[in-house]
Every structure is written in structure tokens, then in C-alpha cells.
N, C-alpha and C positions, 0 to 999 in steps of 0.2 A: 703732294703725292699724285701720280698719274692715275688715270682711270684704270689702266691695265693693272697697276700695282694694287689698287683698292680691290678689284675683283679677285686678284690672286690671294689677298689676305682673307677675304670672305670665304673663299674656297677652302683655305686651310682651317678656318674656324669650324666650318660645317663638317669637314673630315674629322676634326678633333672631337666634335660632339658625337658624331656617329661612332667613333672608336670607343668613346666613353660609354655610350649606351650599350654597345656590343659587349664591352667588358662587364658592364653591370648585369646583362642578360646571362653571360657566361658564369658569373659568380652565383647568380640566382639558381641557374640550372645545376651548377656544382653543389650548391647547398641542398637543393631538392634531392639530388642523387645521393648525397651523403645521408640525408634523412631516411631515404628509402633503404639504403644499405644498413643503416642502424636498425630500422624496423625489421628488416629481413634477418639481421643478426639476432635481434631479440626473439624472433620466431624460430630460432634454431631448436631442433627437436631435443627434448630432454626426456629420456625414458626412465621408467621406474626400474631400478636395478635391484639385484639380490641384496646388495649392501643396504640400500634404503629400506627394503622390505624387512630385513633383519632388525633394523633400528626401529621400525614402526609397528611391528606386531606385538600384541600383549593379550592378556586375559585368556589363559589356557582353560578350556572347558571340555567336558565330555561331548562326543558327537551323538547323533540321534540313537544309534544302537547301543550306546553305553559301553562299548568295548574299546573305544579309542579316544584320543584327545586331539584337539585342534585349537589353534589361536582363533579368537573370535573378535578381536578389536584391531583396527588398523588406523593409525594416525600419521598421515603423511602430508601435513599442511606445510605451506611455505617452502616447497621444494622446487618450484619453477617447472613442474612436470607438464609435458604435453602428451605423453603416451603412458597408459597404465595397463597395457595388454598383459603384463606379467601377473596381474591380479586374477586372471581367469581361473587358474586352478584352485584358488582359495575359496572354495564354495561354502565353507562353514563360517565365514565372517558374518557378524551380526551388527557391528558398529564400525562405520567407516567415516573418516574425516579427511577429505581431500581439498580442503579450503585453501584459498590463496595460492593457486597454481595457474597454469595457462591452458587448461583443458578445453577443447572445443567439441569433443565427443567422449562419451563414457560408455560406449556399447560393450566394453570389456567387462562390465558389471552384470551383464544379462543373466548369467547363470547363478548369481549369488542369491538363491531363493530364500535364504534364512535371514536376510537383512531386517533389522529393526530400526536402525537409525542411519541416515545417509546425509552427510553434509558436503555440499559442493559450492559453498559460498565463494565469491570473488574468483571466478574463473572466466572463461570466454564462451560460455554456452549460449547458443541462440535458440535452442529447443531442448525439450526433455522428452525423449522418445524411447525410454526404457520400458520393458514389459511390466506387467503387474507382478509385484512381489507379495506373496500371500501374507507376510507378517509385518511389513514395513509400517511403522507408526509415526516416524518423524522424518520429514524431508525438508532440507534447507537449501534454497537456490538463490539466495540474495546476492546482489552485486554481480549479475551476469548481464547478458544481452537478450534476454528472453522477451519476445514480443507477444506471445499468446500462451494461454493455459492449455491449448490443445495438446493432447498426448499424456496429460497428467491424470492417470486413472489408477488409483490404488485402493483396494477394497477395505483395508484396515487403517489407512492413514488417519491420524488424529491431529497432527500439527503440520501445516504447510507454510513455509516462509518464502515469499517471492518479493521481498523488499528490494528497492533499488534496481528495477529492471525497466523495460520499455513497453509494458503491457497497457493497451488502450481500451480493453473491453473485458468484461467478466464472463462472457459467453463461454460455456464449457464447464463452469463450476456447478455441476449437477449431482443430484443424489445418486444417480445410476453409476457415476464415475468415482465419486468420493463419498460413499454413504455414511462413513463414520467420522468425518472431519469435524473437529471441535474448535480449533483455532486457525484462523486465516489471517496472514500478514501480507499486505500488499502496499506498504508505505512507499512513497516516492516512485510512483509509476506515472501513467498518463491517462488515468481514468477520468471520465467526465460524468459518469453515472454508475449506480450500483446495479443497474439492470443486468440480469443474467445470473445473479447469485441465487441458486435454488438448492440450498443445503439445510434442511430442517433441523439437523443435529448440531449446527454451529452454536457455540456459546460465546466466542470472542472474535470480533472483527477489528482489524487495525488497518485503516485506509488513510492515514495522515499524509499530507504533502502530495496530494494528487491535484486534479483540476475539477473536482466534483462540483456540479451545479444542481444535480438532481438526485433524490433518493428514490429508488424504484425497486420493486420486487423484494421488499423487506418483510411484507406481511406474512410470508410463510415461515419466518424465522422465530418460531414459538419458543425455542429454548435459549435464545440469545440473551446474555446477561451484560455484555460489555460491547459498546459501539464507539470506536475511537476515530473521529473524523477531523482532527486538528489540521489547520493550515490547508483549507480548501476554499471554495468560492461559493459556499451555500448561503443563500439569502432567504429562500423559501423553504419551509420545513414540511412539505408534503411527504407522504410515504410512510409515516408511522401508523400502526394499526393496533387495535385492542387485542389482536391475536398474539402480539409480542408480549406475552404474559410474564416473562422472566427478566425483561430488560431493566437493569438497575442503574447503570452508569452510562452517560452519554457525554462525550467530549467534543465540543464545537468551537474550541479555542481558535482564534485567528481566522474566523469565517466572516461573512458579510451580513450577519443577522442584525437588523436594526429595529424592526417592528416587534414590540412585545406581543402583539396579537398572534404572531407566528408561533409563539411558545404554547399557545392553547392547543395547537395540533398535537402536542406531546402529552396532553392531559389524559389521553386514552391509554397511556402506559400505566398499568395498576401498581407496578413495583418500582417505578422510577424514584430514586432517592438521591442521586448525585448528578449534578450537571456542571459542566465547565463552559463558560462563555467569555473568558478573559480575551482581551484584544479584539473584541467585536465592537461595532458602533454602538450597540445597545449597552455594553458594559461601561461606556463613557458618559451615560446619562446620569443625572442627579438621583433619580428614583429607581436606579437599576435593581437593587436587591428587592425592593418593595414590588416592583412590576413583575419580577420573576416569580415571587412567592404568591402573588395574587393569581397569576396564571396557573401555577403548579403548586397547589397548597399542600401536597403530600411530600414535597421535596424537603430533604433534611440538610443537604449541603450544597452550597453554590461556590464554585471555584475551590478554594482551599479552606473555606470557613463554614462551620455549622451555623444554621439559623438559631438565634437565641429565642427565648420565650417572648420577649418584648416584640421582636420582629414578627413572630407568628401571630401574636395578638393584634398588632397593627394591620397586618395583612388581612386578617379575618374581618376586622372592622371596615377596612376599605372594600372588601368584597361585598359586605352587607350594604354599604353606602351606594356602591355602583348598581347592585341588584335593585335597590329601591328606586334609584333614578331611572333604571330601565323599565320598571313596572309603571312608574308614573308617566313616562314617555309613551309607553304602549297604551295605557288607559286614555291618555289625551288623544292619541291618534284614533282610537276606537270610537271615542265620543264624537269626534268630528265626522267620522264616517256615518254614524247612526243619525246625527242631526240633519245631514243633507243640506242642500242649498236653502237659503231663506225664502219663505213663501211671499209672493207679491200680494199686497192688500187688494 
């Protein structure tokens, strides 16, 4: 083969490769374009219609003046809705469920001042900026895109569900904004600390599956009874206080607790009766149940099992033995200090 023919073949190969690459790019661009079109099609506006409203309203009740009746319950979940402006005239609604739609804003609910329960789970909300509702007691916003609790200010709210969002801080959970909140659910968010929770009336906190490494600002929660912290990254148990007088149940399952000495920091909790430590490094040790009961002798249940009388007796004996060892060690150290250095003859 001549040199000229060889160069010609190489040129053809390069052209073929370039053509193949361009075709690949075209296919990729076409694929991306198709995906964009599909997403845009998925975002096609779906309005709340009179037909859907008719199917969704129920629970007829007297209005405030007692002279007329109005529907008070609205259940329009799983309707693919993006627009609920048709709800504005229904000012007497008390219970609304708009879960599993595609709502990005719910400002059409602004005038519904008689609301008691509002469920907006599994939508596309990034904020909650509705005004204060004077009677709202339950608000559920799980599985949205909310990044902050800013704007959630409801004077009578008792239950707040913010599970499965993108919240990375508790700042804003204050008594002035949520004075009557009893239950706070923030599972599967991006929290690293409890700092910012300042809600003295709270009784139940559920913060499982975050990235918690620190417990802070819990000392003011004097009415707290349940603290659920499963699937976090807690290794050190600072943050508990004797002011937490009502705390009875703590779940630390699947955290990083390995040192039984850390459990002693929970001994300040006078009513603690149930503790969960499954799937922690500590739970894998041979003397697991003994160590826990020695540190927390008022505990009644560890994980799923009650402590029996034999376990309680053995733990008490171990406590006495360790206390005696500590006294002897302290006496020995004191004796050495009193004796001082040997005198030279």
C-alpha cells in the first residue's frame, strides 16, 4: 500500500470516529431534550375543579351564627393538583387533606380561618408562608422540599409533622411562635444538632434519621416525655438536664454510643424508665445489660425487654463493689498525700 493510500485510510477512520461522536452527542442531547419535555409535561397545570370539589367535600355542620350550614371537611389527595385557587370561597373548612399532589404554593388557603387540621404531605412546597390560623391544631408537611422552619407560626398548633424534608437547623422553633406545640416530628432531615428548640410545652420529639452529633438546648424541655433519636451519629450524651423532669422514654438505637460512662449523664433524669440502645457499639458488648443498669439503676426496660429481679440484684451488688473500690482508691490517694516525702535521717 502506498503512503498516499495509507494517509487516505487514516483520514477516513478519523472522519468516521468524529461522525460517531457527533451522533452520540446528538443522541444524548435528544435524550436530555426528551427528559426536559417529559418534566415540563409532568408540570402541566392541574386545577381544582368543581367536579373534584363536589367529590371531596363532606361533614356538613352549622356555621358560626347557627343559621346556616356548610361543608367542613375537604379530602382531595392524590389528584395531581397544582392549583387550588377554587378553595378560596370555602372559608368554613376545618379539615383539609391535600396530600400527594404537586402543589408549590398554598396561598389560596389564607382566608380559611377556621382550620383545625391541615395536611399537605407529599407535595412540592419549599416554604410554608401561610398566616396564623387562630384554631389550627395539626399541621402535616412531610415529604416536601422545605429547608427551614421560618414562617411556621401558629398560636394553637399542637402537632407539627416536618418529616422527610431538607431542614438543617432548628432555629425558629420558639415559644413565641409555637407556644402550644406538644409533638414535633422532624425525621429524615439534615439536622446535626438540636440547638434552637425552645418549646417548653413539648412532650414528644421525633428526630430519627438525621445527622445529629450533639444534643443542645434540651434543658428547657421540662414537660418532655418521649425523645426519639434513632439512626443518628450520637457518641457523646451531653445535653440532658435534671430540669427534664418528665422524660420517660429515650430511643438511641443505631447511634454511635460505645462508652457506658456516657450513660451516667442520663442519671439526672428522674423519671427515665425505658431506653433503646440496639445497634450501638455498646449493645454488642458481653456485659451490655449489666453496664446499663449499673449506670441507670431506675431503668425498668432496655430495648424490648424488662429487667428481671436477678438483673436488678446483680446490678446493685456491682454498684456496691465499684463504690467500695472507689472509696479504697480515694483513701489510698489521701494517705499518700498526708504522708508526704520520706524524711532524710
